C-alpha positions in Angstrom: 48.3 71.0 86.3 45.3 69.6 84.5 43.3 69.7 87.8 43.8 73.4 88.0 42.6 73.9 84.4 39.6 71.8 85.0 38.8 73.7 88.2 39.1 77.0 86.4 36.9 75.8 83.5 34.3 74.5 86.0 34.3 77.8 87.9 33.9 79.8 84.7 31.0 77.6 83.6 29.3 78.0 86.9 29.6 81.7 86.8 28.1 81.8 83.3 25.2 79.6 84.5 24.7 81.7 87.6 24.5 84.9 85.5 22.0 83.2 83.2 20.0 82.2 86.2 20.0 85.7 87.5 18.9 87.0 84.1 16.1 84.4 84.1 14.9 85.5 87.5 15.1 89.1 86.5 13.0 88.6 83.4 10.6 86.1 85.0 11.1 83.4 82.3 8.2 82.0 80.3 5.0 82.5 82.2 6.9 83.4 85.4 8.5 79.9 85.8 12.0 81.3 86.6 11.9 80.2 90.2 11.3 76.6 89.2 14.4 76.6 87.1 16.4 78.3 89.8 16.1 75.4 92.2 18.2 73.2 90.0 21.2 75.6 90.2 22.6 74.2 93.5 22.3 70.6 92.1 24.2 71.6 89.0 26.9 73.3 91.1 27.3 70.3 93.3 27.5 67.9 90.3 30.1 69.9 88.5 32.3 70.7 91.5 32.3 67.2 93.1 
């Protein structure tokens, strides 16, 4: 039961981070550095889900 709750919380967190990454790319970030931040998203997803 706790595993399902942890999986749900991890998924919700990843969706929130993904939406924030999309917003960052849309706005361009500070001095158009959004794409540099975007490359860390797959690493974060892997670390959270494994």
